[in-house]
C-alpha positions in Angstrom: -15.9 -4.3 23.1 -16.9 -7.8 22.1 -15.3 -9.9 19.4 -16.6 -12.8 17.4 -14.8 -15.8 16.0 -13.7 -15.8 12.3 -16.0 -17.7 10.0 -14.6 -20.5 7.8 -15.0 -18.4 4.7 -13.0 -15.5 6.3 -10.2 -17.9 7.3 -10.0 -19.5 3.9 -10.1 -16.1 2.2 -7.3 -14.8 4.4 -5.1 -17.9 3.7 -5.6 -17.6 -0.1 -4.7 -13.9 0.0 -1.6 -14.6 2.1 -0.5 -17.2 -0.4 -1.0 -14.8 -3.3 1.0 -12.1 -1.6 3.9 -14.4 -0.9 4.1 -15.5 -4.5 3.9 -11.9 -5.8 6.4 -10.7 -3.2 9.0 -13.3 -4.2 8.5 -12.5 -7.9 9.1 -8.8 -7.6 12.1 -9.2 -5.4 13.8 -11.7 -7.8 12.9 -9.6 -10.8 14.4 -6.5 -9.1 17.7 -8.4 -8.6 17.8 -9.6 -12.2 17.1 -6.2 -13.6 20.0 -4.7 -11.7 22.3 -7.4 -13.1 21.1 -7.5 -16.7 20.2 -3.9 -17.5 17.1 -2.8 -19.4 15.5 -6.1 -20.2 11.9 -5.5 -21.3 10.5 -8.8 -20.1 12.0 -8.5 -16.7 11.0 -4.9 -16.3 7.4 -5.7 -17.2 7.4 -8.6 -14.9 8.7 -6.4 -12.1 6.0 -3.8 -12.8 3.2 -6.4 -12.7 4.6 -8.0 -9.5 4.9 -4.8 -7.5 1.5 -3.6 -8.7 -0.2 -6.9 -7.7 1.6 -6.9 -4.3 0.4 -3.4 -3.4 -3.1 -4.0 -4.7 -3.4 -7.2 -2.6 -2.2 -5.5 0.5 -4.8 -2.9 0.1 -7.5 -5.5 -0.5 -6.4 -7.3 2.6 -6.8 -4.1 4.6 -10.4 -3.7 3.2 -11.7 -7.2 4.2 -12.7 -8.6 7.6 -11.4 -8.8 10.1 -9.2 -5.8 9.2 -12.0 -3.5 8.1 -14.9 -2.3 10.1 -18.4 -1.3 8.9 -18.4 1.9 6.9 -14.7 2.5 7.6 -12.1 3.9 5.2 -9.6 1.0 5.1 -7.2 2.8 2.7 -7.1 6.5 3.7 -4.7 9.4 4.2 -2.7 10.1 7.3 0.1 12.5 8.2 3.4 10.6 8.5 6.8 11.9 9.6 9.6 9.7 7.9 13.0 9.1 9.5 14.4 12.0 7.4 12.2 14.8 6.1 9.1 16.8 6.9 5.7 15.4 7.9 3.4 14.8 4.9 0.2 13.2 4.0 0.5 9.7 2.7 -1.8 6.9 1.5 -2.1 4.6 4.5 -3.7 1.2 5.4 -3.4 -1.4 8.2 -2.0 -4.9 8.0 -3.4 -7.0 10.8 -0.5 -9.5 10.7 2.3 -7.5 8.9 4.1 -9.4 6.2 7.3 -11.2 5.3 8.7 -8.2 3.6 8.7 -6.2 6.9 11.8 -7.0 8.9 11.2 -6.6 12.6 14.0 -6.1 15.0 12.2 -8.3 17.5 9.0 -10.3 17.6 6.5 -9.2 15.0 3.5 -7.3 16.2 0.0 -7.1 14.7 -1.9 -4.0 13.6 0.8 -2.6 11.4 0.2 0.9 10.0 1.6 1.1 6.5 2.1 4.2 4.3 3.4 4.7 0.8 6.0 7.3 -0.2 7.9 7.9 -3.4 11.3 9.5 -3.2 13.1 11.1 -6.1 15.9 8.8 -7.5 15.2 6.3 -4.7 11.9 4.5 -5.5 8.8 3.7 -3.6 9.0 2.9 0.1 6.6 1.4 2.6 6.8 3.2 6.0 5.5 1.0 8.7 5.1 0.4 12.5 2.6 -1.2 14.8 0.3 1.0 16.8 0.9 -1.4 19.7 4.5 -0.3 20.0 5.3 1.8 23.1 6.7 4.7 21.1 4.3 4.6 18.1 3.4 8.2 18.4 6.9 9.5 19.1 9.3 7.5 16.8 9.2 7.6 13.0 8.1 4.4 11.2 10.5 1.9 9.8 11.2 1.9 6.1 11.2 -0.8 3.5 12.1 -0.3 -0.2 9.4 -1.8 -2.4 10.9 -0.9 -5.8 13.8 1.4 -6.8 12.3 1.8 -10.3 9.2 3.8 -9.2 9.7 7.5 -10.2 6.2 8.9 -9.6 3.0 8.5 -7.6 -0.2 10.3 -8.7 -3.7 10.2 -7.5 -6.9 9.6 -9.6 -10.2 11.0 -8.6 -13.5 10.4 -10.3 -15.4 13.6 -10.9 -19.1 12.8 -10.9 -20.1 16.2 -12.2 -18.1 15.7 -15.4 -18.2 11.9 -15.4 -14.5 11.5 -15.9 -11.2 10.7 -14.1 -8.8 13.4 -13.1 -5.2 12.7 -12.2 -3.6 14.9 -9.5 0.1 15.0 -8.5 -1.0 16.1 -5.0 -3.7 14.7 -2.8 -7.0 16.7 -3.1 -8.4 18.4 0.0 -11.9 19.3 1.0 -13.2 22.7 1.9 -11.7 22.3 5.4 -8.2 21.5 4.1 -8.5 17.7 4.9 -6.9 15.4 2.4 -9.2 13.2 0.4 -8.4 9.5 -0.4 -8.1 8.9 -4.1 -10.1 6.2 -5.9 -6.9 5.0 -7.8 -3.2 5.3 -7.5 -1.1 5.8 -10.7 2.4 4.6 -10.3 5.2 5.4 -12.8 8.1 2.9 -13.3 11.3 3.8 -15.2 14.5 1.9 -15.8 17.0 2.8 -18.5 15.0 3.7 -21.5 11.9 1.9 -20.3 8.9 3.5 -18.8 5.5 2.0 -17.6 2.5 3.3 -15.8 0.3 1.1 -13.6 -3.1 1.7 -11.9 -4.0 0.4 -8.4 -7.7 0.6 -7.4 -8.1 1.9 -3.9 -10.7 -0.4 -2.2 -13.4 0.7 0.1 -15.5 -1.1 2.7 -19.0 -1.8 1.4 -21.7 -0.3 3.6 -23.4 -2.9 5.8 -20.5 -5.3 5.8 -20.6 -7.6 8.8 -18.6 -5.9 11.6 -15.9 -8.3 12.9 -15.4 -6.4 16.1 
């Protein structure tokens, strides 16, 4: 299967996205530490919510742009994932071509990192990740990175065209064959002390007819 070189626009866009991700990542990590140390500070909590939301949104956008996404693909979809502890379940999943600084590799970093999101009660939201180039990708559970300990819920928004309205589901919808359907938005609930916030993340898709990078 042939490959083509990246265009200047694609390279510049990728560099800009990486810079934004690094800034956002540092912000939510620092705000998380300050929140633990200073209690229920409204300003810090809101800053943390915005930073985590922006980070996850940008990672999904990166997965939906070339060279990561192919024509008419589903860059942010749903896959069955078995975590290190617990039963296999369907999770919102996307691919990072180059991984990221928040992912701590035991050895040299690999590309094509499959990332899934999972919220655990009283623990927060985790990114479960591993590269599909690893020898035991299919046999070993993915690594886990805590994104935020203040996330208490993850819900899924679907737009119902028949009723022209949004519907929020606590579980992923399935089609007539029992296959999970990717949502159009993620609704994340944050809580800390007496503070509570909800944030929406738009799940991007690949426009039909986008130039295929592969």
